C-alpha positions in Angstrom: -11.6 15.9 -9.4 -10.6 18.9 -7.3 -11.4 22.4 -8.6 -9.1 25.5 -8.4 -10.5 28.9 -9.4 -8.8 32.0 -10.8 -7.4 34.6 -8.4 -7.1 38.3 -8.9 -3.5 39.5 -8.4 -4.7 42.4 -6.2 -6.4 39.9 -3.9 -3.4 37.6 -3.8 -1.3 40.3 -2.2 -3.5 39.8 1.0 -3.3 36.0 1.2 -1.5 34.4 4.1 0.6 31.2 3.8 -2.4 28.9 4.2 -4.4 30.6 1.5 -1.5 30.8 -0.9 -1.0 27.0 -0.5 -4.7 26.3 -1.0 -4.9 28.3 -4.2 -1.6 27.5 -5.9 0.1 24.4 -4.5 -1.0 20.9 -5.3 0.3 19.0 -2.3 -0.9 15.5 -2.9 -0.2 13.6 -6.2 1.0 10.1 -7.0 -1.3 8.1 -4.8 -0.9 4.3 -5.2 -3.6 2.7 -7.5 -5.3 6.1 -7.9 -5.9 8.6 -10.7 -5.6 12.0 -9.0 -6.8 15.1 -11.0 -7.1 18.8 -10.3 -9.0 21.1 -12.6 -7.6 24.6 -12.8 -9.9 27.3 -14.2 -6.8 29.2 -15.3 -6.5 28.2 -18.9 -8.6 25.1 -18.0 -5.7 22.8 -17.2 -6.3 19.4 -15.7 -3.2 18.4 -13.7 -2.9 14.9 -12.4 -1.1 11.6 -11.8 -1.6 7.9 -12.1 0.4 5.3 -10.1 -0.7 1.8 -11.1 0.6 -0.7 -8.4 -1.7 -3.7 -8.4 -4.0 -2.8 -11.3 -4.2 -0.8 -14.5 -5.6 2.7 -14.2 -7.8 4.4 -16.8 -7.7 8.1 -17.7 -11.3 9.1 -17.2 -13.6 11.8 -15.8 -17.4 11.9 -15.7 -19.6 14.2 -17.8 -20.3 16.5 -14.8 -16.6 17.2 -14.3 -15.6 18.0 -17.9 -18.8 18.1 -20.0 -17.6 15.3 -22.3 -18.3 11.6 -22.7 -14.6 10.7 -22.5 -11.5 12.5 -21.2 -10.0 13.4 -24.5 -13.2 14.2 -26.4 -12.2 17.9 -26.4 -8.7 17.7 -24.9 -5.1 16.7 -25.4 -2.7 15.5 -22.7 1.0 15.3 -22.1 2.3 12.5 -19.9 5.8 12.1 -18.3 6.9 9.1 -16.3 8.9 10.2 -13.2 8.9 6.7 -11.6 9.7 3.1 -12.6 9.2 1.3 -15.9 5.6 1.3 -17.2 3.4 1.5 -20.2 0.5 3.6 -21.6 -2.0 1.9 -23.9 -3.7 4.4 -26.3 -6.8 3.0 -28.1 -5.2 -0.5 -28.1 -1.6 0.6 -28.9 0.9 0.1 -26.1 3.8 2.6 -25.5 6.5 1.5 -23.1 7.5 4.4 -20.8 10.9 4.7 -19.1 11.9 7.4 -16.6 11.6 11.0 -17.9 10.0 9.8 -21.1 7.2 11.9 -22.5 4.0 10.7 -24.4 1.6 13.1 -26.1 -1.9 12.0 -26.8 -4.2 14.1 -29.0 -7.8 15.1 -29.3 -10.3 12.3 -29.9 -8.6 9.3 -28.3 -11.1 7.3 -26.3 -9.2 4.8 -24.1 -6.0 5.5 -22.2 -4.7 2.9 -19.6 -1.7 3.2 -17.3 0.3 0.1 -16.2 3.5 -0.5 -14.2 6.1 -3.1 -15.2 6.7 -3.9 -11.5 4.3 -3.0 -8.7 7.2 -2.9 -6.2 8.8 -0.1 -8.2 5.7 1.4 -9.9 5.6 4.0 -12.7 4.6 7.4 -11.7 2.7 9.1 -14.6 2.4 12.8 -14.3 -0.1 14.4 -16.7 -1.1 17.8 -17.8 -4.2 18.3 -20.1 -5.4 21.4 -22.0 -8.4 22.0 -24.2 -7.8 21.2 -27.9 -9.6 22.1 -31.2 -7.5 20.0 -33.5 -6.3 16.4 -33.4 -2.5 15.6 -33.5 -0.8 12.3 -33.6 0.1 10.3 -30.5 3.9 10.4 -30.1 6.5 9.4 -27.6 9.9 11.0 -27.0 12.8 10.1 -24.7 15.4 12.4 -23.3 17.7 11.8 -26.3 15.0 13.0 -28.6 14.2 16.2 -26.8 15.2 19.6 -28.0 17.9 20.6 -25.6 19.1 24.0 -24.3 21.9 24.4 -21.8 21.6 27.6 -19.7 23.1 29.3 -16.7 26.4 28.6 -14.9 27.7 27.3 -11.6 28.9 30.8 -10.7 25.2 31.9 -10.6 24.0 28.5 -9.1 21.7 27.9 -12.1 23.4 25.6 -14.5 20.7 23.6 -16.1 19.6 21.5 -19.1 16.2 22.1 -20.5 14.6 19.2 -22.4 11.8 20.4 -24.6 9.3 17.7 -25.6 6.0 19.1 -26.7 6.3 22.4 -28.6 6.7 23.6 -32.2 9.7 21.8 -33.8 9.2 18.9 -31.3 6.1 16.9 -30.7 3.2 18.8 -32.3 0.2 19.7 -30.2 -2.8 22.1 -30.3 -1.8 24.4 -27.4 0.1 22.3 -24.8 3.8 23.0 -24.3 5.8 20.6 -22.0 9.3 19.6 -20.9 11.7 18.9 -18.1 14.5 21.0 -16.6 17.4 19.3 -14.8 19.6 21.4 -12.5 23.3 20.4 -12.4 24.9 19.4 -9.0 25.8 22.5 -7.1 23.0 24.6 -8.8 19.8 25.4 -6.9 18.1 28.3 -8.8 15.7 28.0 -11.6 14.2 30.7 -13.9 16.2 33.5 -12.4 16.3 36.2 -13.7 12.5 35.6 -13.8 9.7 36.5 -16.1 5.9 36.4 -16.5 3.8 35.1 -19.4 1.0 37.6 -20.2 -0.4 35.2 -22.9 -0.3 31.9 -21.0 -0.1 30.3 -17.6 2.2 27.5 -16.4 2.3 24.5 -14.2 5.5 23.3 -12.4 6.1 19.8 -10.9 9.2 19.6 -8.6 10.7 16.1 -8.3 13.9 14.1 -7.8 14.2 15.7 -4.4 15.4 14.0 -1.2 12.8 13.5 1.5 14.0 16.4 3.7 14.7 18.8 0.9 12.6 21.7 -0.1 12.3 24.3 -2.9 11.3 27.9 -2.0 9.1 28.7 -5.0 8.7 32.4 -5.6 5.5 33.7 -7.1 3.3 36.8 -7.4 3.6 40.3 -8.8 7.3 41.1 -9.6 7.1 44.1 -7.3 5.4 42.3 -4.4 6.6 38.7 -4.4 5.5 35.8 -2.2 6.9 32.3 -1.6 5.7 28.8 -1.1 7.7 25.9 0.4 7.4 22.9 -2.0 8.3 19.3 -1.3 9.2 16.4 -3.6 6.5 15.6 -6.2 4.3 18.6 -5.5 3.1 21.0 -8.2 2.5 24.7 -8.5 -0.2 26.5 -10.6 1.3 29.7 -11.9 -1.1 32.3 -13.4 0.1 34.5 -16.3 0.7 37.5 -14.1 3.0 35.7 -11.6 6.7 35.1 -11.6 7.7 31.4 -11.2 11.1 30.9 -9.9 12.7 28.8 -7.1 15.7 28.0 -5.1 16.3 24.6 -3.5 18.2 23.2 -0.6 20.0 21.1 -3.2 19.7 20.5 -7.0 16.4 19.0 -8.3 14.4 18.5 -11.4 11.1 20.1 -12.5 8.6 19.5 -15.2 7.0 22.6 -16.8 3.8 22.8 -18.8 2.2 25.8 -20.5 -1.1 26.5 -22.1 -2.7 29.7 -23.4 -2.7 31.9 -26.4 0.4 30.6 -28.3 3.1 28.0 -28.1 6.2 30.2 -28.5 8.7 29.0 -25.8 10.4 32.4 -25.7 7.2 34.4 -25.5 7.8 35.9 -22.0 8.0 39.3 -20.3 11.4 39.5 -18.6 11.7 41.1 -15.2 14.9 43.1 -14.5 16.6 42.0 -11.3 16.6 45.5 -10.0 12.8 45.6 -10.2 12.1 42.6 -8.0 10.7 43.3 -4.6 
């Protein structure tokens, strides 16, 4: 498990491109037959992936990594499949998982296994885990069961559909909030006008991008922004003080996950366009 530590916004202003990528970009996920995990000390996320090709994969981490006897002893996790058909078995109960379907697993579950229906077109399970202090029921939701919001317009190149899976009013959780945003054809901008979250941080996974496409992800203090070039199936760690917005070379999809002090989707501090620098 890779570790990523907190960064002071005053220090980040002096980072070059290499240092920015080392601190905030997760470049390598979705390795065949591997469980890949990254531990972020910002709100103590664990971000990861499982791509079972020739075998089942188990969600696990040793005691030295998380200080617990099993992964979900003091945690919860949200899982979204961005690949082929697959399944997740939770303490003996199997949940079939199609593309863009979400599964929430709560505190106290001991055994979680990932499996693909076809190794030639494997499932790609993306996962985000946060600490938890209360157990909630394991639950799955497809795109048709998500809470939907349609925002933006083609005129501003940000027409998008937000599918909210894990949040109050949807799948109940302790602190994790999670969903998927789809940009319409002809739209390239996400989360613009932008905002920050003083009470929670966020993780972005960009996917459904052609091989040669890129998203220019903007981050940092609103008055002194930076950018990162992000490729398909790479993730961004976004601290509470940073904006998190992007523009792509074409439309794309991204998964967002939040953890912190509360679960209110609209708890954000907006940034006026005239104040961006």
